[in-house]
C-alpha positions as CSV (number, residue, x, y, z in Angstrom):
1,M,12.6,1.3,7.8
2,T,9.0,1.4,6.7
3,V,8.3,3.8,3.8
4,L,4.8,5.2,4.2
5,P,2.7,5.9,1.1
6,E,1.7,9.4,0.1
7,I,-1.8,10.2,1.3
8,P,-3.7,13.1,-0.2
9,P,-4.6,16.1,2.1
10,G,-7.7,15.4,4.2
11,L,-8.7,13.4,7.3
12,L,-5.2,11.7,7.7
13,T,-3.2,14.9,7.1
14,A,-2.4,15.5,10.8
15,Y,-2.5,11.8,11.8
16,D,0.5,10.8,13.8
17,K,0.9,7.1,14.7
18,G,3.8,7.9,17.1
19,R,6.2,5.0,17.8
20,F,3.5,2.4,17.4
21,Y,2.8,0.1,14.4
22,C,-0.2,1.5,12.6
23,E,-2.6,-1.0,11.0
24,M,-3.4,1.3,8.2
25,M,-0.3,3.4,7.6
26,D,2.3,0.7,8.0
27,G,-0.1,-1.8,6.3
28,A,-0.4,0.6,3.3
29,A,3.3,0.2,2.8
30,R,2.9,-3.5,2.6
31,D,-0.1,-3.8,0.3
32,P,-1.3,-1.3,-2.3
33,R,-4.9,-2.1,-1.6
34,I,-4.5,-0.9,1.9
35,A,-2.9,2.3,0.5
36,E,-6.0,2.7,-1.7
37,I,-8.3,2.3,1.2
38,A,-6.3,5.0,3.1
39,R,-6.6,7.3,0.2
40,R,-10.3,6.9,0.0
41,I,-10.7,7.5,3.7
42,A,-8.5,10.6,3.6
43,Q,-10.8,12.1,0.9
44,I,-14.0,11.8,3.0
45,A,-15.1,15.1,4.3
46,P,-15.1,15.2,8.2
47,D,-18.7,16.2,8.3
48,D,-19.7,13.3,6.0
49,L,-17.8,10.8,8.2
50,K,-19.5,12.2,11.4
51,R,-22.9,12.0,9.7
52,R,-22.3,8.3,8.7
53,A,-21.0,7.6,12.3
54,G,-24.2,9.1,13.7
55,I,-26.4,7.0,11.4
56,A,-24.5,3.9,12.5
57,E,-24.9,4.7,16.2
58,S,-28.7,5.1,15.6
59,E,-28.9,1.8,13.8
60,L,-27.0,0.0,16.5
61,Y,-29.5,1.4,19.1
62,N,-32.5,0.5,17.0
63,L,-31.2,-3.0,16.4
64,G,-30.6,-3.5,20.2
65,I,-26.9,-4.4,19.7
66,T,-25.9,-3.9,23.3
67,F,-24.0,-5.4,26.1
68,T,-24.5,-5.2,29.9
69,V,-22.1,-3.6,32.4
70,Y,-23.1,-4.9,35.8
71,S,-20.8,-2.5,37.7
72,D,-22.6,0.6,36.3
73,R,-25.9,1.2,38.2
74,D,-26.8,4.2,36.0
75,A,-26.3,2.7,32.5
76,I,-26.5,-1.0,32.5
77,D,-27.3,-1.7,28.9
78,R,-24.9,0.1,26.4
79,I,-24.4,0.2,22.7
80,L,-20.9,-1.1,21.9
81,P,-19.2,1.9,20.3
82,F,-18.5,1.2,16.6
83,D,-15.7,3.0,14.7
84,L,-16.2,3.3,11.0
85,I,-12.5,3.1,10.0
86,P,-11.8,-0.6,9.2
87,R,-8.8,-2.6,10.3
88,V,-7.3,-4.4,7.3
89,L,-5.2,-7.6,7.2
90,T,-3.2,-8.8,4.2
91,P,-3.6,-12.4,3.0
92,A,-0.1,-13.3,4.3
93,E,-0.9,-11.8,7.7
94,W,-4.2,-13.8,7.9
95,D,-2.5,-17.0,6.8
96,T,-0.1,-16.7,9.8
97,I,-3.0,-15.9,12.2
98,E,-5.2,-18.7,10.9
99,R,-2.5,-21.3,11.1
100,G,-1.5,-20.2,14.5
101,V,-5.1,-20.3,15.8
102,R,-5.7,-23.7,14.4
103,Q,-2.5,-24.9,16.0
104,R,-3.5,-23.6,19.4
105,V,-7.0,-25.0,19.3
106,A,-5.5,-28.5,18.4
107,A,-3.1,-28.2,21.3
108,L,-5.8,-27.1,23.7
109,N,-8.0,-30.0,22.8
110,A,-5.2,-32.5,23.2
111,F,-4.3,-30.9,26.6
112,L,-7.9,-31.2,27.8
113,W,-8.2,-34.8,26.7
114,D,-5.0,-35.7,28.4
115,I,-5.7,-34.0,31.8
116,Y,-9.0,-35.7,32.0
117,H,-7.6,-39.1,30.9
118,D,-4.0,-40.2,31.1
119,R,-2.4,-37.1,32.5
120,N,0.9,-37.7,30.7
121,I,1.7,-34.0,30.5
122,L,1.6,-33.9,34.3
123,R,3.5,-37.1,34.8
124,D,6.2,-35.7,32.4
125,K,6.3,-32.4,34.4
126,I,5.7,-30.3,31.4
127,V,2.9,-28.4,33.3
128,P,3.0,-28.3,37.1
129,E,0.3,-30.6,38.5
130,H,-1.0,-28.1,41.0
131,L,-1.9,-25.6,38.3
132,V,-4.2,-28.2,36.8
133,L,-5.6,-30.3,39.6
134,G,-5.8,-27.4,41.9
135,N,-7.4,-25.1,39.3
136,S,-10.9,-23.9,40.3
137,N,-12.1,-24.8,36.7
138,Y,-10.8,-28.4,36.8
139,R,-13.9,-30.6,36.8
140,P,-13.5,-34.1,38.3
141,E,-16.8,-35.0,36.6
142,M,-15.0,-34.9,33.3
143,I,-12.5,-37.6,34.2
144,G,-12.7,-40.5,31.7
145,L,-15.5,-38.9,29.7
146,D,-14.8,-39.4,25.9
147,V,-16.2,-36.4,23.9
148,P,-16.8,-36.8,20.2
149,H,-13.7,-36.2,18.0
150,R,-11.8,-35.4,21.3
151,T,-13.1,-31.8,20.8
152,Y,-13.6,-29.9,24.1
153,V,-13.2,-26.4,22.7
154,H,-15.8,-26.1,20.0
155,V,-15.7,-22.3,19.9
156,C,-12.5,-20.5,20.8
157,G,-11.6,-16.8,20.8
158,T,-7.9,-16.2,20.7
159,D,-6.9,-12.7,21.8
160,I,-4.0,-11.5,19.6
161,I,-2.0,-8.2,19.6
162,R,0.6,-6.7,17.4
163,D,3.7,-5.2,19.0
164,E,5.9,-2.3,17.9
165,T,7.7,-4.4,15.4
166,G,4.5,-5.5,13.6
167,G,4.7,-9.0,14.9
168,F,1.7,-10.9,16.3
169,L,1.6,-12.2,19.8
170,V,-1.2,-14.2,21.7
171,L,-2.4,-12.4,24.8
172,E,-4.8,-15.1,26.0
173,D,-7.0,-18.0,24.9
174,N,-10.8,-17.9,25.6
175,A,-11.9,-21.5,25.7
176,R,-15.1,-21.4,27.9
177,T,-17.8,-19.2,26.4
178,P,-16.0,-16.6,24.3
179,S,-18.3,-13.7,23.2
180,G,-18.2,-11.0,20.5
181,V,-18.7,-12.8,17.2
182,S,-22.1,-11.2,16.8
183,Y,-20.3,-7.8,16.5
184,V,-18.0,-9.2,13.8
185,V,-21.0,-10.0,11.6
186,E,-23.0,-6.9,12.5
187,N,-20.0,-4.6,12.0
188,R,-19.7,-6.0,8.5
189,H,-23.4,-5.4,7.7
190,M,-23.0,-1.9,9.1
191,M,-19.9,-1.1,7.0
192,A,-21.6,-2.4,3.8
193,R,-24.4,0.0,4.4
194,M,-22.3,3.0,5.4
195,F,-19.4,2.6,3.1
196,P,-20.3,0.9,-0.2
197,D,-17.8,3.2,-1.8
198,L,-15.0,2.0,0.4
199,F,-15.6,-1.6,-0.7
200,D,-15.7,-0.8,-4.4
201,G,-13.0,-2.9,-6.1
202,I,-11.5,-4.1,-2.8
203,P,-11.9,-7.9,-2.5
204,V,-12.7,-8.7,1.2
205,R,-13.3,-12.2,2.5
206,P,-16.9,-12.6,3.8
207,V,-17.9,-13.3,7.4
208,G,-21.6,-14.1,7.0
209,D,-21.5,-17.9,7.1
210,Y,-20.4,-18.1,10.8
211,G,-23.8,-19.3,11.9
212,M,-23.9,-22.1,9.3
213,R,-20.4,-23.2,10.2
214,L,-21.2,-23.3,13.9
215,H,-24.4,-25.3,13.3
216,T,-22.5,-27.8,11.2
217,A,-19.9,-28.3,13.9
218,L,-22.7,-28.9,16.5
219,T,-24.4,-31.5,14.3
220,E,-21.0,-33.2,13.9
221,I,-20.8,-33.8,17.7
222,A,-24.4,-34.8,18.2
223,P,-25.1,-38.5,19.1
224,S,-25.1,-40.8,16.1
225,G,-28.3,-42.2,14.8
226,D,-30.2,-39.0,14.3
227,A,-30.6,-38.0,10.7
228,E,-31.4,-34.4,11.6
229,P,-30.0,-33.5,15.0
230,R,-31.8,-30.8,16.9
231,V,-29.5,-28.0,18.1
232,V,-30.5,-25.4,20.7
233,L,-28.7,-22.5,22.2
234,L,-28.9,-22.4,26.0
235,S,-28.9,-18.9,27.5
236,P,-28.9,-17.7,31.1
237,G,-31.6,-15.3,30.0
238,I,-32.3,-11.6,29.3
239,Y,-30.1,-10.3,32.1
240,N,-26.9,-11.8,30.8
241,S,-24.3,-9.3,29.4
242,A,-24.2,-11.1,26.0
243,Y,-27.9,-11.8,25.6
244,F,-28.0,-9.9,22.3
245,E,-25.4,-12.3,21.0
246,H,-27.4,-15.3,22.1
247,I,-30.4,-14.0,20.1
248,F,-28.2,-13.2,17.2
249,L,-26.5,-16.7,17.1
250,A,-29.7,-18.6,17.5
251,R,-31.1,-16.7,14.5
252,E,-28.0,-17.2,12.4
253,M,-28.0,-20.9,13.1
254,G,-31.7,-21.2,12.7
255,V,-32.1,-22.9,16.1
256,P,-34.3,-22.3,19.2
257,L,-33.0,-20.0,21.9
258,V,-33.8,-21.7,25.2
259,E,-33.3,-21.2,28.9
260,G,-33.0,-23.9,31.5
261,R,-36.7,-24.0,32.3
262,D,-37.4,-24.8,28.6
263,L,-35.5,-28.1,28.9
264,I,-36.2,-31.3,30.8
265,V,-34.5,-34.6,31.3
266,E,-36.8,-37.6,31.0
267,D,-36.1,-41.3,30.1
268,G,-32.4,-40.7,29.8
269,R,-32.8,-37.9,27.2
270,V,-32.9,-34.1,27.0
271,W,-36.2,-32.7,25.8
272,M,-37.4,-29.2,24.8
273,R,-40.8,-28.0,25.8
274,T,-42.8,-26.8,22.8
275,T,-46.4,-26.0,22.2
276,A,-46.8,-29.3,20.4
277,G,-45.3,-31.3,23.3
278,L,-41.7,-32.5,24.1
279,A,-39.2,-32.5,21.3
280,P,-35.8,-34.3,21.6
281,V,-32.6,-32.2,21.9
282,H,-29.3,-33.6,20.5
283,A,-26.8,-30.8,20.8
284,I,-26.6,-27.8,23.2
285,Y,-24.5,-24.7,22.6
286,R,-24.4,-23.5,26.1
287,R,-23.7,-19.8,27.0
288,L,-23.6,-20.2,30.7
289,N,-20.8,-21.2,33.0
290,D,-20.1,-24.8,34.3
291,E,-21.4,-24.1,37.8
292,F,-24.9,-23.3,36.6
293,L,-25.4,-26.1,34.1
294,D,-26.8,-28.8,36.4
295,P,-27.9,-28.3,40.0
296,D,-27.5,-32.0,40.7
297,V,-23.8,-31.8,40.0
298,F,-22.6,-28.2,40.5
299,N,-24.4,-25.3,42.3
300,P,-27.5,-26.8,43.9
301,D,-29.2,-23.4,44.0
302,S,-28.8,-22.8,40.2
303,M,-32.1,-21.9,38.5
304,L,-30.4,-21.5,35.1
305,G,-29.4,-25.0,34.2
306,V,-31.1,-28.4,33.7
307,R,-31.3,-31.0,36.4
308,G,-29.8,-34.3,35.2
309,L,-28.1,-32.8,32.2
310,I,-24.6,-33.9,33.0
311,D,-25.6,-37.6,33.5
312,V,-27.3,-37.6,30.1
313,W,-24.2,-36.1,28.6
314,R,-21.9,-38.6,30.2
315,R,-24.1,-41.4,28.7
316,G,-23.6,-40.0,25.3
317,K,-27.2,-39.0,24.7
318,V,-26.6,-35.3,24.2
319,A,-23.7,-33.1,23.1
320,I,-22.6,-30.0,25.0
321,A,-20.4,-27.2,23.5
322,N,-18.1,-26.0,24.9
323,A,-17.4,-29.0,27.0
324,V,-17.5,-28.7,30.8
325,G,-14.1,-28.2,32.3
326,T,-12.5,-26.2,29.5
327,G,-11.8,-23.3,31.9
328,V,-8.5,-25.0,32.9
329,A,-7.2,-24.4,29.4
330,D,-7.8,-20.7,29.3
331,D,-6.5,-20.0,32.7
332,K,-3.8,-17.3,32.5
333,A,-1.3,-19.4,34.4
334,I,-1.7,-22.3,32.0
335,Y,-1.4,-19.8,29.1
336,A,2.2,-19.3,30.2
337,Y,2.9,-23.0,29.3
338,M,1.2,-23.0,25.9
339,P,4.4,-23.0,23.8
340,R,5.5,-26.1,25.8
341,I,2.0,-27.6,25.4
342,I,2.1,-27.1,21.7
343,R,5.5,-28.7,21.4
344,Y,4.5,-31.6,23.7
345,Y,1.4,-32.7,21.8
346,L,2.1,-31.5,18.2
347,A,5.9,-31.6,18.0
348,E,5.8,-28.1,16.6
349,D,7.0,-24.7,17.6
350,A,4.3,-22.2,18.2
351,I,3.3,-20.3,15.1
352,L,2.1,-17.4,17.3
353,S,4.3,-16.6,20.2
354,N,3.1,-15.8,23.7
355,V,3.7,-12.6,25.5
356,E,6.5,-13.1,28.1
357,T,4.6,-14.2,31.3
358,H,5.6,-14.4,34.9
359,I,3.5,-16.7,37.2
360,C,3.3,-14.9,40.6
361,G,2.4,-18.2,42.3
362,E,6.0,-19.2,41.7
363,P,8.8,-17.6,43.9
364,Q,10.8,-16.4,40.9
365,G,7.8,-14.9,39.1
366,L,6.6,-13.2,42.2
367,A,10.0,-11.7,43.0
368,F,10.3,-10.3,39.5
369,T,6.8,-8.9,39.5
370,L,7.2,-7.1,42.8
371,E,10.6,-5.6,41.7
372,H,9.2,-4.4,38.4
373,L,5.5,-3.7,39.3
374,P,5.4,-0.1,38.0
375,E,6.5,-1.4,34.5
376,L,4.2,-4.5,34.2
377,V,0.7,-5.4,33.4
378,V,-0.6,-7.7,36.2
379,K,-3.8,-9.7,35.8
380,P,-5.8,-12.2,37.9
381,V,-5.6,-15.6,36.3
382,G,-9.3,-16.4,36.3
383,E,-10.8,-13.0,35.4
384,S,-11.9,-11.6,32.0
385,G,-13.2,-8.3,30.7
386,G,-10.2,-6.3,32.0
387,Y,-11.4,-6.5,35.6
388,G,-9.0,-6.7,38.5
389,M,-5.9,-5.8,36.6
390,I,-3.3,-3.0,36.7
391,V,-1.3,-1.4,33.9
392,G,1.8,-0.3,35.9
393,P,3.0,2.5,33.6
394,R,-0.6,4.0,33.6
395,A,-1.1,3.7,37.3
396,T,-0.3,6.2,40.1
397,R,2.2,5.4,42.8
398,A,-0.7,4.9,45.3
399,E,-2.5,2.5,42.9
400,V,0.7,0.5,42.4
401,E,1.3,0.2,46.2
402,A,-2.3,-0.8,46.8
403,F,-2.0,-3.4,44.2
404,R,1.2,-4.7,45.7
405,E,-0.7,-5.5,48.9
406,K,-3.3,-7.5,46.9
407,L,-0.5,-9.3,45.1
408,L,1.2,-10.3,48.3
409,A,-2.0,-11.4,49.9
410,D,-2.8,-13.9,47.1
411,P,0.2,-14.2,44.7
412,A,-1.2,-17.4,43.1
413,N,-4.1,-15.5,41.7
414,Y,-1.9,-13.3,39.4
415,I,0.4,-13.4,36.4
416,S,2.4,-10.4,35.1
417,Q,3.5,-9.4,31.6
418,P,5.6,-6.6,30.1
419,T,3.6,-3.6,28.9
420,I,3.4,-4.1,25.1
421,G,2.9,-1.1,22.8
422,L,-0.2,-2.4,21.0
423,S,-0.6,-1.5,17.4
424,V,-2.8,1.5,16.6
425,S,-5.4,2.2,14.0
426,P,-7.0,5.5,12.8
427,T,-10.2,6.0,14.8
428,L,-12.8,8.8,14.6
429,I,-12.4,11.0,17.7
430,G,-14.7,14.1,17.4
431,D,-14.1,15.4,13.9
432,R,-10.6,14.0,13.4
433,L,-8.8,10.7,13.0
434,A,-6.5,9.8,15.9
435,P,-4.4,6.7,16.7
436,R,-6.0,4.3,19.2
437,H,-4.7,0.9,20.4
438,V,-6.4,-2.3,19.1
439,D,-6.3,-6.0,19.5
440,L,-7.9,-8.9,17.6
441,R,-10.1,-11.8,18.6
442,P,-10.4,-14.4,15.8
443,F,-13.1,-17.1,16.4
444,A,-12.4,-20.7,15.6
445,V,-15.2,-23.3,15.3
446,T,-14.3,-27.0,15.8
447,G,-16.3,-30.1,15.2
448,K,-14.5,-32.8,13.2
449,S,-12.1,-30.1,12.0
450,T,-11.3,-26.4,12.7
451,W,-12.5,-23.4,10.7
452,V,-11.4,-19.9,11.5
453,L,-13.7,-16.9,10.7
454,P,-11.8,-14.6,8.4
455,G,-11.0,-11.6,10.5
456,G,-12.5,-11.5,13.9
457,L,-13.4,-8.9,16.4
458,T,-11.1,-5.9,16.4
459,R,-11.5,-4.1,19.8
460,V,-10.3,-0.5,20.1
461,A,-9.3,1.4,23.3
462,L,-11.2,4.7,22.7
463,R,-9.5,6.6,25.6
464,E,-6.3,8.2,24.5
465,G,-3.3,6.3,25.6
466,S,-5.4,3.4,27.1
467,L,-4.2,-0.2,26.4
468,V,-7.4,-1.7,27.8
469,V,-9.7,-2.6,24.8
470,N,-12.5,-4.4,26.7
471,S,-16.0,-3.2,26.1
472,S,-16.6,-3.3,29.8
473,Q,-13.7,-0.8,30.3
474,G,-14.9,1.7,27.7
475,G,-13.6,0.0,24.5
476,G,-15.3,-0.2,21.1
477,S,-15.0,-2.3,18.0
478,K,-14.1,-2.0,14.3
479,D,-14.8,-4.1,11.2
480,T,-11.9,-6.4,10.4
481,W,-11.1,-6.9,6.7
482,V,-9.1,-9.8,5.4
483,L,-8.1,-9.1,1.8
484,E,-8.6,-11.9,-0.7
């Protein structure tokens, strides 16, 4: 049984974590430094904490740190709610997460190389062929294309949760264009300004070198022969939900932020239009989906991409991160096979376990899901952002039955998982601290090798009892501290 530390009277006096693992209170029992952080927070006057929270909100607004919600006609651009109470990880916990993320990234890259080359994993029936070759994100254009260092997933966001026992589980892999790292860095800047007293004497690993690490990885995959490869960040433009992040990352890397109209293919190379004329481009960090990248290959009506880009890439004259076709690897049905994929390519057991997953496109998985629908979380395999899913225990009977009809109409589009009691963290709600469920998205950057940003994006479900942490569904974020 966990023995919780004594916390002086104050903000945490009435805090009740319930039956869930609490990142701060249970963490304080594991590391005296977390206990010290809890003591310092408990002694902050509620009015002072609310004042600092108000200043932080104003700064976020003034800095333009927003995201876009396309489904809300009345408030399209929103500030991502930021909670001032940090989520703290011990060195041992981070070691497990870091090793587990590196392992998954290595397996994902091996899997992608294989399915676009020899297809051994399909021939050996480790993963069902129809889940790969019939996947909407499988790109025949990638067959036989050799990418530098066999790296397809240059930036990966791995969504991790902690269950009631305190153990870590992977919820999903984001291998296409994962977003949110800008909030990790900005949250740290905000905390340093708002809580210098909280940091005093507490050694926390820095997060400020992400841009440099990403730039280095992109130069490592650039075509050889260029002493100083030019990197650009390709954005869909101002109306994209993550446009703030595109601006942020371009600034952090020290590279131009471009749109499709700023690039042109001539003489078998990609060029960027500048006031001084055309300048060669060697590596592109793209933040738009496959189907918009090149109208000659994918969507012919796309105005966002660059005509002829894929041909230049196939000829090895430019690098693209993340590679085209990585969406197969972060499909939620493929996710169910990740422990087997890791074992197949790396001859290792998964360091971070999956959540138990049932594939509704398979008879046994569908039957189980239909029988236990009120108890399960059911998600569409290709969606993100918390859209199109149902949390059975939080849904009404009418909502469950309506979802049952959707499931029966297209079972292959869904997977189901048990409802996990996500860990909680103290969160400022009004003038008190209350437990709210959280997850974690560490970011891994891969060129020749893989580096994992210490910490990651902690997302918090601000609505009481909610397990959905996505910003598009009303979630917020916290600073994530990894202790030295």
